N, CA, C and O atoms as a GROMACS GRO file, in nm:
protein
  360
    1UNK      N    1   3.908  -2.801  -2.764
    1UNK     CA    2   3.927  -2.650  -2.807
    1UNK      C    3   3.916  -2.525  -2.710
    1UNK      O    4   3.798  -2.501  -2.681
    2UNK      N    5   4.003  -2.443  -2.655
    2UNK     CA    6   4.008  -2.392  -2.561
    2UNK      C    7   3.919  -2.245  -2.608
    2UNK      O    8   3.968  -2.160  -2.682
    3UNK      N    9   3.798  -2.237  -2.556
    3UNK     CA   10   3.717  -2.100  -2.554
    3UNK      C   11   3.786  -1.957  -2.512
    3UNK      O   12   3.802  -1.853  -2.575
    4UNK      N   13   3.816  -1.995  -2.382
    4UNK     CA   14   3.825  -1.902  -2.300
    4UNK      C   15   3.960  -1.928  -2.287
    4UNK      O   16   4.002  -2.043  -2.302
    5UNK      N   17   4.056  -1.806  -2.252
    5UNK     CA   18   4.194  -1.768  -2.196
    5UNK      C   19   4.144  -1.751  -2.049
    5UNK      O   20   4.055  -1.681  -2.003
    6UNK      N   21   4.225  -1.830  -1.997
    6UNK     CA   22   4.230  -1.800  -1.830
    6UNK      C   23   4.340  -1.682  -1.764
    6UNK      O   24   4.333  -1.601  -1.672
    7UNK      N   25   4.419  -1.711  -1.840
    7UNK     CA   26   4.505  -1.592  -1.815
    7UNK      C   27   4.555  -1.558  -1.884
    7UNK      O   28   4.663  -1.612  -1.904
    8UNK      N   29   4.512  -1.437  -1.977
    8UNK     CA   30   4.532  -1.345  -2.024
    8UNK      C   31   4.600  -1.164  -2.028
    8UNK      O   32   4.567  -1.058  -1.973
    9UNK      N   33   4.695  -1.201  -2.112
    9UNK     CA   34   4.850  -1.112  -2.064
    9UNK      C   35   4.798  -0.970  -2.069
    9UNK      O   36   4.777  -0.954  -2.189
   10UNK      N   37   4.767  -0.859  -2.008
   10UNK     CA   38   4.743  -0.710  -2.044
   10UNK      C   39   4.578  -0.736  -2.067
   10UNK      O   40   4.538  -0.708  -2.180
   11UNK      N   41   4.497  -0.777  -1.990
   11UNK     CA   42   4.367  -0.779  -1.989
   11UNK      C   43   4.326  -0.632  -1.892
   11UNK      O   44   4.397  -0.587  -1.802
   12UNK      N   45   4.208  -0.580  -1.935
   12UNK     CA   46   4.201  -0.436  -1.906
   12UNK      C   47   4.023  -0.452  -1.862
   12UNK      O   48   3.928  -0.512  -1.911
   13UNK      N   49   4.038  -0.389  -1.777
   13UNK     CA   50   3.888  -0.385  -1.664
   13UNK      C   51   3.842  -0.236  -1.728
   13UNK      O   52   3.924  -0.149  -1.698
   14UNK      N   53   3.736  -0.190  -1.804
   14UNK     CA   54   3.690  -0.074  -1.832
   14UNK      C   55   3.575   0.012  -1.728
   14UNK      O   56   3.522   0.121  -1.752
   15UNK      N   57   3.558  -0.071  -1.611
   15UNK     CA   58   3.491  -0.052  -1.515
   15UNK      C   59   3.616  -0.002  -1.430
   15UNK      O   60   3.585   0.092  -1.358
   16UNK      N   61   3.704  -0.027  -1.424
   16UNK     CA   62   3.784  -0.030  -1.296
   16UNK      C   63   3.886   0.172  -1.359
   16UNK      O   64   3.915   0.274  -1.295
   17UNK      N   65   3.907   0.116  -1.551
   17UNK     CA   66   3.995   0.227  -1.580
   17UNK      C   67   3.918   0.377  -1.585
   17UNK      O   68   3.970   0.488  -1.592
   18UNK      N   69   3.761   0.336  -1.578
   18UNK     CA   70   3.677   0.504  -1.554
   18UNK      C   71   3.687   0.531  -1.372
   18UNK      O   72   3.730   0.640  -1.333
   19UNK      N   73   3.646   0.428  -1.275
   19UNK     CA   74   3.696   0.507  -1.166
   19UNK      C   75   3.816   0.527  -1.124
   19UNK      O   76   3.854   0.582  -1.020
   20UNK      N   77   3.873   0.483  -1.205
   20UNK     CA   78   4.024   0.561  -1.156
   20UNK      C   79   4.021   0.743  -1.236
   20UNK      O   80   4.070   0.844  -1.185
   21UNK      N   81   3.964   0.736  -1.342
   21UNK     CA   82   3.959   0.849  -1.422
   21UNK      C   83   3.881   0.929  -1.318
   21UNK      O   84   3.920   1.044  -1.296
   22UNK      N   85   3.749   0.870  -1.234
   22UNK     CA   86   3.656   1.048  -1.188
   22UNK      C   87   3.746   1.034  -1.021
   22UNK      O   88   3.731   1.109  -0.924
   23UNK      N   89   3.837   0.912  -1.033
   23UNK     CA   90   3.917   0.975  -0.871
   23UNK      C   91   4.038   1.052  -0.917
   23UNK      O   92   4.101   1.093  -0.820
   24UNK      N   93   4.098   1.091  -1.050
   24UNK     CA   94   4.180   1.120  -1.083
   24UNK      C   95   4.133   1.306  -1.070
   24UNK      O   96   4.205   1.391  -1.017
   25UNK      N   97   4.001   1.332  -1.132
   25UNK     CA   98   3.926   1.494  -1.108
   25UNK      C   99   3.932   1.484  -1.009
   25UNK      O  100   3.903   1.599  -0.976
   26UNK      N  101   3.954   1.416  -0.892
   26UNK     CA  102   3.875   1.522  -0.760
   26UNK      C  103   4.020   1.509  -0.732
   26UNK      O  104   4.058   1.459  -0.626
   27UNK      N  105   4.101   1.550  -0.820
   27UNK     CA  106   4.244   1.610  -0.748
   27UNK      C  107   4.223   1.638  -0.587
   27UNK      O  108   4.258   1.569  -0.492
   28UNK      N  109   4.155   1.762  -0.589
   28UNK     CA  110   4.203   1.820  -0.427
   28UNK      C  111   4.149   1.699  -0.299
   28UNK      O  112   4.169   1.688  -0.178
   29UNK      N  113   4.102   1.652  -0.362
   29UNK     CA  114   4.060   1.543  -0.255
   29UNK      C  115   4.166   1.399  -0.276
   29UNK      O  116   4.149   1.322  -0.370
   30UNK      N  117   4.295   1.378  -0.153
   30UNK     CA  118   4.327   1.258  -0.161
   30UNK      C  119   4.289   1.109  -0.140
   30UNK      O  120   4.361   1.013  -0.169
   31UNK      N  121   4.126   1.104  -0.070
   31UNK     CA  122   4.078   0.941  -0.060
   31UNK      C  123   4.022   0.936  -0.126
   31UNK      O  124   4.020   1.049  -0.174
   32UNK      N  125   3.932   0.852  -0.200
   32UNK     CA  126   3.810   0.808  -0.278
   32UNK      C  127   3.689   0.864  -0.187
   32UNK      O  128   3.680   0.883  -0.065
   33UNK      N  129   3.591   0.886  -0.302
   33UNK     CA  130   3.463   0.941  -0.263
   33UNK      C  131   3.421   0.822  -0.178
   33UNK      O  132   3.478   0.713  -0.169
   34UNK      N  133   3.295   0.869  -0.108
   34UNK     CA  134   3.261   0.776   0.018
   34UNK      C  135   3.108   0.732  -0.069
   34UNK      O  136   3.064   0.801  -0.161
   35UNK      N  137   3.061   0.645  -0.036
   35UNK     CA  138   2.900   0.568  -0.110
   35UNK      C  139   2.787   0.679  -0.028
   35UNK      O  140   2.833   0.733   0.073
   36UNK      N  141   2.692   0.702  -0.055
   36UNK     CA  142   2.586   0.761   0.057
   36UNK      C  143   2.452   0.688  -0.010
   36UNK      O  144   2.438   0.626  -0.116
   37UNK      N  145   2.330   0.732   0.129
   37UNK     CA  146   2.248   0.657   0.127
   37UNK      C  147   2.147   0.770   0.167
   37UNK      O  148   2.187   0.850   0.252
   38UNK      N  149   2.037   0.783   0.124
   38UNK     CA  150   1.954   0.911   0.149
   38UNK      C  151   1.848   0.772   0.154
   38UNK      O  152   1.841   0.672   0.084
   39UNK      N  153   1.773   0.820   0.269
   39UNK     CA  154   1.612   0.790   0.277
   39UNK      C  155   1.521   0.846   0.299
   39UNK      O  156   1.523   0.897   0.411
   40UNK      N  157   1.441   0.863   0.249
   40UNK     CA  158   1.299   0.948   0.223
   40UNK      C  159   1.228   0.932   0.330
   40UNK      O  160   1.244   0.847   0.418
   41UNK      N  161   1.108   1.054   0.319
   41UNK     CA  162   1.024   1.090   0.463
   41UNK      C  163   0.940   0.952   0.430
   41UNK      O  164   0.903   0.880   0.522
   42UNK      N  165   0.923   0.932   0.345
   42UNK     CA  166   0.805   0.819   0.334
   42UNK      C  167   0.844   0.686   0.409
   42UNK      O  168   0.794   0.621   0.501
   43UNK      N  169   0.983   0.672   0.310
   43UNK     CA  170   1.034   0.543   0.440
   43UNK      C  171   1.046   0.535   0.529
   43UNK      O  172   1.021   0.432   0.592
   44UNK      N  173   1.098   0.663   0.588
   44UNK     CA  174   1.140   0.685   0.717
   44UNK      C  175   0.990   0.651   0.797
   44UNK      O  176   0.959   0.581   0.893
   45UNK      N  177   0.926   0.731   0.712
   45UNK     CA  178   0.732   0.682   0.820
   45UNK      C  179   0.736   0.547   0.863
   45UNK      O  180   0.733   0.505   0.979
   46UNK      N  181   0.743   0.470   0.733
   46UNK     CA  182   0.740   0.319   0.711
   46UNK      C  183   0.849   0.228   0.823
   46UNK      O  184   0.823   0.121   0.879
   47UNK      N  185   0.954   0.295   0.831
   47UNK     CA  186   1.011   0.203   0.930
   47UNK      C  187   0.986   0.291   1.065
   47UNK      O  188   1.052   0.252   1.161
   48UNK      N  189   0.900   0.405   1.087
   48UNK     CA  190   0.893   0.419   1.212
   48UNK      C  191   0.739   0.330   1.298
   48UNK      O  192   0.705   0.308   1.415
   49UNK      N  193   0.676   0.297   1.146
   49UNK     CA  194   0.566   0.224   1.135
   49UNK      C  195   0.597   0.063   1.233
   49UNK      O  196   0.537   0.015   1.329
   50UNK      N  197   0.697   0.024   1.166
   50UNK     CA  198   0.723  -0.112   1.243
   50UNK      C  199   0.779  -0.132   1.338
   50UNK      O  200   0.803  -0.245   1.380
   51UNK      N  201   0.806  -0.045   1.385
   51UNK     CA  202   0.892  -0.002   1.537
   51UNK      C  203   0.766   0.016   1.646
   51UNK      O  204   0.806   0.027   1.762
   52UNK      N  205   0.652   0.021   1.633
   52UNK     CA  206   0.531   0.063   1.699
   52UNK      C  207   0.494  -0.013   1.800
   52UNK      O  208   0.458  -0.126   1.767
   53UNK      N  209   0.491   0.008   1.899
   53UNK     CA  210   0.383  -0.067   1.987
   53UNK      C  211   0.269  -0.134   1.977
   53UNK      O  212   0.171  -0.062   1.990
   54UNK      N  213   0.239  -0.280   1.955
   54UNK     CA  214   0.114  -0.346   1.942
   54UNK      C  215   0.010  -0.264   2.013
   54UNK      O  216   0.027  -0.214   2.124
   55UNK      N  217  -0.132  -0.251   1.918
   55UNK     CA  218  -0.240  -0.243   2.038
   55UNK      C  219  -0.285  -0.308   2.135
   55UNK      O  220  -0.206  -0.403   2.143
   56UNK      N  221  -0.367  -0.321   2.222
   56UNK     CA  222  -0.391  -0.442   2.311
   56UNK      C  223  -0.476  -0.475   2.229
   56UNK      O  224  -0.498  -0.581   2.287
   57UNK      N  225  -0.560  -0.480   2.125
   57UNK     CA  226  -0.651  -0.576   2.011
   57UNK      C  227  -0.554  -0.655   1.982
   57UNK      O  228  -0.572  -0.776   1.990
   58UNK      N  229  -0.451  -0.613   1.949
   58UNK     CA  230  -0.311  -0.719   1.792
   58UNK      C  231  -0.255  -0.780   1.952
   58UNK      O  232  -0.190  -0.882   1.933
   59UNK      N  233  -0.261  -0.756   2.056
   59UNK     CA  234  -0.154  -0.824   2.198
   59UNK      C  235  -0.285  -0.965   2.200
   59UNK      O  236  -0.276  -1.080   2.156
   60UNK      N  237  -0.394  -0.899   2.267
   60UNK     CA  238  -0.500  -0.995   2.288
   60UNK      C  239  -0.497  -1.114   2.163
   60UNK      O  240  -0.498  -1.231   2.201
   61UNK      N  241  -0.494  -1.091   2.046
   61UNK     CA  242  -0.489  -1.213   1.939
   61UNK      C  243  -0.400  -1.285   1.906
   61UNK      O  244  -0.411  -1.401   1.865
   62UNK      N  245  -0.271  -1.202   1.928
   62UNK     CA  246  -0.149  -1.310   1.930
   62UNK      C  247  -0.136  -1.338   2.054
   62UNK      O  248  -0.016  -1.314   2.067
   63UNK      N  249  -0.180  -1.378   2.183
   63UNK     CA  250  -0.222  -1.408   2.314
   63UNK      C  251  -0.268  -1.558   2.256
   63UNK      O  252  -0.201  -1.660   2.243
   64UNK      N  253  -0.438  -1.526   2.220
   64UNK     CA  254  -0.503  -1.626   2.143
   64UNK      C  255  -0.431  -1.718   2.087
   64UNK      O  256  -0.443  -1.832   2.132
   65UNK      N  257  -0.357  -1.700   1.996
   65UNK     CA  258  -0.306  -1.752   1.910
   65UNK      C  259  -0.185  -1.846   1.958
   65UNK      O  260  -0.143  -1.953   1.912
   66UNK      N  261  -0.157  -1.792   2.032
   66UNK     CA  262  -0.025  -1.859   2.063
   66UNK      C  263  -0.064  -1.983   2.198
   66UNK      O  264  -0.002  -2.083   2.236
   67UNK      N  265  -0.185  -1.922   2.240
   67UNK     CA  266  -0.257  -2.043   2.301
   67UNK      C  267  -0.312  -2.118   2.259
   67UNK      O  268  -0.344  -2.199   2.346
   68UNK      N  269  -0.366  -2.160   2.109
   68UNK     CA  270  -0.424  -2.237   2.020
   68UNK      C  271  -0.349  -2.327   1.979
   68UNK      O  272  -0.377  -2.445   1.958
   69UNK      N  273  -0.200  -2.243   1.960
   69UNK     CA  274  -0.103  -2.353   1.911
   69UNK      C  275  -0.045  -2.417   2.024
   69UNK      O  276  -0.013  -2.527   1.980
   70UNK      N  277  -0.022  -2.413   2.109
   70UNK     CA  278   0.032  -2.494   2.230
   70UNK      C  279  -0.063  -2.575   2.267
   70UNK      O  280  -0.027  -2.681   2.320
   71UNK      N  281  -0.234  -2.545   2.249
   71UNK     CA  282  -0.318  -2.668   2.290
   71UNK      C  283  -0.327  -2.760   2.143
   71UNK      O  284  -0.381  -2.870   2.152
   72UNK      N  285  -0.283  -2.722   2.030
   72UNK     CA  286  -0.334  -2.801   1.931
   72UNK      C  287  -0.413  -2.739   1.846
   72UNK      O  288  -0.380  -2.732   1.727
   73UNK      N  289  -0.530  -2.682   1.892
   73UNK     CA  290  -0.620  -2.674   1.846
   73UNK      C  291  -0.628  -2.561   1.684
   73UNK      O  292  -0.719  -2.546   1.603
   74UNK      N  293  -0.495  -2.501   1.693
   74UNK     CA  294  -0.506  -2.430   1.587
   74UNK      C  295  -0.492  -2.472   1.431
   74UNK      O  296  -0.390  -2.526   1.388
   75UNK      N  297  -0.566  -2.451   1.378
   75UNK     CA  298  -0.605  -2.483   1.234
   75UNK      C  299  -0.563  -2.425   1.095
   75UNK      O  300  -0.588  -2.305   1.088
   76UNK      N  301  -0.511  -2.472   0.994
   76UNK     CA  302  -0.433  -2.372   0.903
   76UNK      C  303  -0.538  -2.416   0.780
   76UNK      O  304  -0.532  -2.534   0.746
   77UNK      N  305  -0.611  -2.349   0.727
   77UNK     CA  306  -0.674  -2.358   0.577
   77UNK      C  307  -0.572  -2.345   0.455
   77UNK      O  308  -0.521  -2.236   0.429
   78UNK      N  309  -0.545  -2.459   0.382
   78UNK     CA  310  -0.403  -2.492   0.286
   78UNK      C  311  -0.546  -2.449   0.206
   78UNK      O  312  -0.536  -2.558   0.149
   79UNK      N  313  -0.629  -2.410   0.168
   79UNK     CA  314  -0.701  -2.331   0.088
   79UNK      C  315  -0.664  -2.161   0.039
   79UNK      O  316  -0.624  -2.112  -0.067
   80UNK      N  317  -0.698  -2.106   0.171
   80UNK     CA  318  -0.656  -1.969   0.165
   80UNK      C  319  -0.472  -1.972   0.169
   80UNK      O  320  -0.411  -1.879   0.117
   81UNK      N  321  -0.419  -2.057   0.217
   81UNK     CA  322  -0.265  -2.035   0.160
   81UNK      C  323  -0.224  -2.024   0.064
   81UNK      O  324  -0.158  -1.930   0.020
   82UNK      N  325  -0.276  -2.176  -0.016
   82UNK     CA  326  -0.239  -2.139  -0.159
   82UNK      C  327  -0.340  -2.013  -0.249
   82UNK      O  328  -0.296  -1.942  -0.339
   83UNK      N  329  -0.430  -2.011  -0.215
   83UNK     CA  330  -0.471  -1.855  -0.272
   83UNK      C  331  -0.382  -1.744  -0.214
   83UNK      O  332  -0.402  -1.636  -0.270
   84UNK      N  333  -0.325  -1.743  -0.156
   84UNK     CA  334  -0.155  -1.652  -0.156
   84UNK      C  335  -0.025  -1.654  -0.225
   84UNK      O  336   0.056  -1.586  -0.287
   85UNK      N  337  -0.054  -1.785  -0.174
   85UNK     CA  338   0.082  -1.801  -0.238
   85UNK      C  339   0.104  -1.846  -0.437
   85UNK      O  340   0.213  -1.876  -0.485
   86UNK      N  341  -0.034  -1.840  -0.525
   86UNK     CA  342  -0.047  -1.858  -0.667
   86UNK      C  343  -0.048  -1.737  -0.704
   86UNK      O  344  -0.088  -1.758  -0.819
   87UNK      N  345  -0.033  -1.598  -0.700
   87UNK     CA  346   0.044  -1.514  -0.688
   87UNK      C  347   0.160  -1.452  -0.761
   87UNK      O  348   0.175  -1.361  -0.842
   88UNK      N  349   0.246  -1.550  -0.690
   88UNK     CA  350   0.344  -1.557  -0.684
   88UNK      C  351   0.469  -1.674  -0.747
   88UNK      O  352   0.591  -1.666  -0.759
   89UNK      N  353   0.370  -1.778  -0.776
   89UNK     CA  354   0.401  -1.880  -0.873
   89UNK      C  355   0.366  -1.890  -0.985
   89UNK      O  356   0.368  -1.996  -1.048
   90UNK      N  357   0.316  -1.755  -1.040
   90UNK     CA  358   0.291  -1.776  -1.220
   90UNK      C  359   0.389  -1.703  -1.273
   90UNK      O  360   0.401  -1.695  -1.395
   0.00000   0.00000   0.00000
């Protein structure tokens, strides 16, 4: 028994028709409208904070971590990792 026909004649896509209707309403324009993105001031502030220069304290901490990883003395506490992952697994 065939449930879905894969080559239907005259199949209609309602989304395509509604898009074409909107295009016809914009008769003054010859091209389709372009998508636009607006970024809020708060988002711009967060993006700016990501690209900020690290402080001297952050740089020293990073260097210490790099040295301990390179020397093999860096210890990972599995319990802390599990505590942080647990909320995402529930």
